[in-house]
C-alpha positions, 0 to 999 in steps of 0.5 A: 656298510663301513665301521664308524671312524675311530676316535682320537689316539691316546697317549700311547697311539691307540685309538679309543672308540667314541662314547655313544651320545646320550639324548634326553629320549634314550631310555634308561637301562632296564627301562624297557624290560621293566615297563611290562611287568610295571603294566601287568602289576597295575592291571592286577591292582585294578582288577583286584579292586574291581573284584573287591567292589563287586564282591562286597556288592554281591554279599550286600545284595544277598542281604538286601534280597533276603530281607525283601522276599516274603518266603513262600511256604510248603506244607508237610503231608503224608510222606512228602510236602506240597506247595499250594497254588496260591504259595506257587505264585509267591515264588515269582518274588524270588525272581523279581526281587533279585532282578530288581536289586541286581539290575540298577546296582549292576548297571551303576557298578559297571558305569562307576568302576569303568570310569574309576579304573580307566587306566586300560579300558579293555582289561577294566572290561574283562575285570568288570565282566568277571566281577559282575559273574562273582557278584551274581554267585555271591548274591545268590549264594548269601541269600541261600546260605543265610535264608530258610534251610531245605524245607524237606529237611525241616519238616522231616520229623514234623507233624502233618499240616506243619509248614516251613519256608522255601529256600532262597533261590531263582528259578527262571534262566533269564534271572541270572542275566540280571547282573551281567547284561546292566553291568556290560551296559554300563561299562559300554556307556562308560567306554563310548563317552570317553573323550580322551 
């Protein structure tokens, strides 16, 4: 491999190396090194917004869930609290309303957020998955914290025959999927419908 020819001699007679040509496509100094941090910053910004929206939706849905559910009740008996068969059937409303609220909201959130923050679809999808799990926890937690207290504690000193509302909770394992599955479906619809 031969060295490049030296430049024209100076007044003192010493050759000067030619200055490398700068083309319009040449990256500026530091441009390449700053590209990755810039992409990470944008991804973090998108992720923060997606998680923030899901957090707000989770709390809001928790309040709606609390307002729509008619709480089941337990009755104080000697040394314990019991629930009648009729009240046990009303426990299905806890799971039913949770799923009925979470599923359509999750579907729309996955669809709209994947379109809104579509700079990096894969990263957005990861944040959407994390966000829907956050929303599920916050919805359940909001209903639990704002809803009735533990009936065993409420009725601890109450007379025989007194009643108290059951806490807001879900009992079916499948109910916990009411957020993730529709949200993922909405995100996939958004990703598959992209034409760019």
